[in-house]
N, C-alpha and C positions, 0 to 999 in steps of 0.2 A: 450392298446397300438395300435396306428394306423398303418395300413399297408401302405407301400410306393407305391405299385402298386396294383390296385384294378380292379375288373370287371367293375366298373363304368367308369374308365378311358378307358377301352377297348371299351365299348359301346359308349362313347363319341367320340372316334376315328372313329368308324364305321359311326356314324352320320355325322361327319365332312367329311368323304369320300363319302357321298351321300346315305347311308342306310336310309330307311324311318322307321317310327314308326311301321308300320304293320309288317315289317321284324323282328324287334327287340323286340316287346312286345309279350311275350309268355304266353300260358295257356295250360291246359290239362296235358298230360304226355309226358315225354321224355324217349325213349328206346335207350340205348347205346349198341353197339355190334361191334364185329370185324369180323363177319361171313357173307359172301355174301348170304348164304342160308337163314339166318334170315332176312336180308334186303329184299331179293326178296319176301319172303312169306309175310312180313309186307306190301310190296308194293301191293300185290294182295288183302290183307284184308282191307287196309286203303286208297287205291287209292293214293298212295304217289306220290308227284311230287318234283322235285329238288327245293330247297329253298335257298334264300339268307339269310345269318346270319352274323356271325363273321368270315370272311375269313382270310387267312394267311397274306393278305396285311395290315390288321389292328390289328392282334393279336400279343401280345408281346412274345408269347412262342410257343404254339402248338395247334392251332385251329383245329377243326375236319376236316377230309378229305372229308367226305360225310355228307350232311345235306338234309333231305327230310321232307316234311310235308303232312299230310292228316287227315282223321278222320274215326272213327268207331262208329257207333250208337250214333252220336252226340258228341263223345269224341274227342277232338283234340289230334292228335298223332304226335310227332316229333321223327324222327329216325336219329341217328348220328353214324358215325364211327370215333371215336377220335383216336389220336395216342395211341398205346398200352403202358401200364405202369401206375403206380400209380400217378406219378407226373403230366403227361399231363392230365390224367383223372380228377385230382383234379381241374385243371383250368376249364375244360369243365363243371364240376359239378357246380362250383361257378358261371360261366357265365350264366348257365341255371337258377339257383336260382335267380340271380340278374335280369334276364329278366322276371321272374314271373312264371316259370314253377311250376306245382302243385304237381308232383310226379316224381320220377326217378327210372328206372329199368336198370339193367345190365344183358344182355342175351348173353352168349357166351360159349366157351369151357374152360375146366380146366383140371387139372391133378388129376387123381384118386389115392388114397392111397391103392388101392387093394380091395380085397373081404371085404364086400359083394357087392361093387359097380361093375356093369358090363357095358360094352359099350352099348349105347342105353338107359341107365337109365337117370333119371333127378335128379339133385342135387339142393337142395334149402338151401343155407347157413343160419343158424340161428344165427351164431356169427363168428367173424373172430379173429384169433390169429396169433402171430408170428411177427418177425421184419419186418418193412418196413420203408422207410425214409420219408414218407409223412403223414400218418394218425396221427402221433404224433402232427402235427401242427394243427389238428382239434380236439384235446382234448383226443386222445387215448393214454394217458400217461401210462396206466396200461398194454398195449400190448394185450388187448382184448376189442372188441366192439361188442355189440349185435345188431342184425338186428331188424327192426320194427316188433313186433310180429304179428300185423294185416296183414302186407304184406307177411310175411313168411307163415301164414295160408292161405291167398288167393292164393298164388302161388302153395303151396303144394296141396290144395284141388282141384284147377283147373287142375293140372297135373293128379291127381288121377282120376278125373272125365273123363279124356280123355284116361284112361287106362294105363298110364305110371307107371313104377316102380320108386318110388320117395324115395330119401334119404334126410332126414332133419338132419343137423348136422353142425359141425364146418368146417370152411374153413381156411387153413393155408396160410401164405404168405412166399414166398422166391423170391427175385429179381434176383437170379442167378441160372438159370435152371441147368447149368453144375456143380454146387456145391452141389446139393442135395444128401444126403447120406441115407443109410438104417436106420441109427440111428436117423436121423432127422425125417424120415417118421414114425418110430415107436413111437417117442416122441409125434408127433402130433396126431397119432391114439389114444394114451393113453389119450389125452386131448379131445377126442370126435370128431375129425376131420374126414371128409370123402373125402376132396378135398384140392387142393392147387393151387395157382396161384401167379401172380406178386404183389399182394397187392392192386389191384383195389377194391376188395370187402370191405376191411377194410377202405379204403378212402371213398367209397360211404356211408357205414354205419355211419362212424364218421361225415362226412359232413352233411348228412341228419339229424342226431341227433342234431348237433350244430345249424343248421339253422331251425330246426323244421318242416321238410316236410317228407312225407312218401317216403321210398325207400327200394329196395330189389334187389336180384339177383337170377337168374336161370341159372345153368350150365349144360353141359353134358361133360362126360370125352372123351378126344381124345388121352390121354396118360394114361396108367397104370404105375405108377412109379416103381412098383414091377416087371414089365416085361421089361421096357426099351422102347426105341423109335421105333415105327413101322409106317411109313407113309401110309401103306396099310389100316390103320384105317380110312382114309378119303375116305369112300366108300359110297354106296347107303344108308346104315343104318345111317351113320353119317348125310347125307343130310336130311333124313327123320326126324331125331331127331331135326335138325335145324328148320324144319318146325313146329314140335311139340312145340318147345320152343317159337316160334313166336305166335302160337295159344294160348299157356298157358299164356304168359305174357299179351296178350290182354284180355283174359278171366278174369285174375286177376285184371287188371286195371278197367274193367267195373264193376266187383264185388265190388271193393273198392269204385268206384264212387257211385254205388247204395247204399252202406252202409254209405255214407257220410264221408268216410275216406279221400277221395280226394275232 
């Protein structure tokens, strides 16, 4: 069944508005994040520069707020800050795939489900479960979608090599932060989850599987749901872990490139 609005239409609108092929034709990897610390570190590592792509003047829904491009050891790297949430991220993912991107990574913060996860640890989701309103449209009819095993392994091994404490396990989704209950957390823990967020991971995994490209996620906790909300967690250790996440995702991307996965 044909979709009524497609990334091709968005790309055509950008061309009509004056975008050139160099701006719109993509390769290498794209890293999506909501964290300034990750963007800044990737800027240092990849000599990122502001880039033109699909701006809000041509996008029908929620184009990314920040777009930068650079390279690392010959690998083209695109860094984007999309609107937060599963639905806007889905559009960005489809736009990137339509443009020719070779692999997708999500690097950001998430909610811990408690011990054994500690602040400063790294989380590598191997599957995503739970209700969200978006991934079902990308084939996740069972309420569970597995991440690409090769990408999970590359992220986990790269983090371990940098001395991080790494937790590989499930990621739960809930699009209503203020509605999360103790019973919900326990239910997801029983299913092997170590983290939770808004459903972005499920969308990324499902879309990458649908379109046949590598994709994965790396998180750090900024909330422990069993403790409640504490803004003091945005401290120097949090910023250091942002930098670590940037290092790890680039290490993993280069590893996957060398292994011919990308």
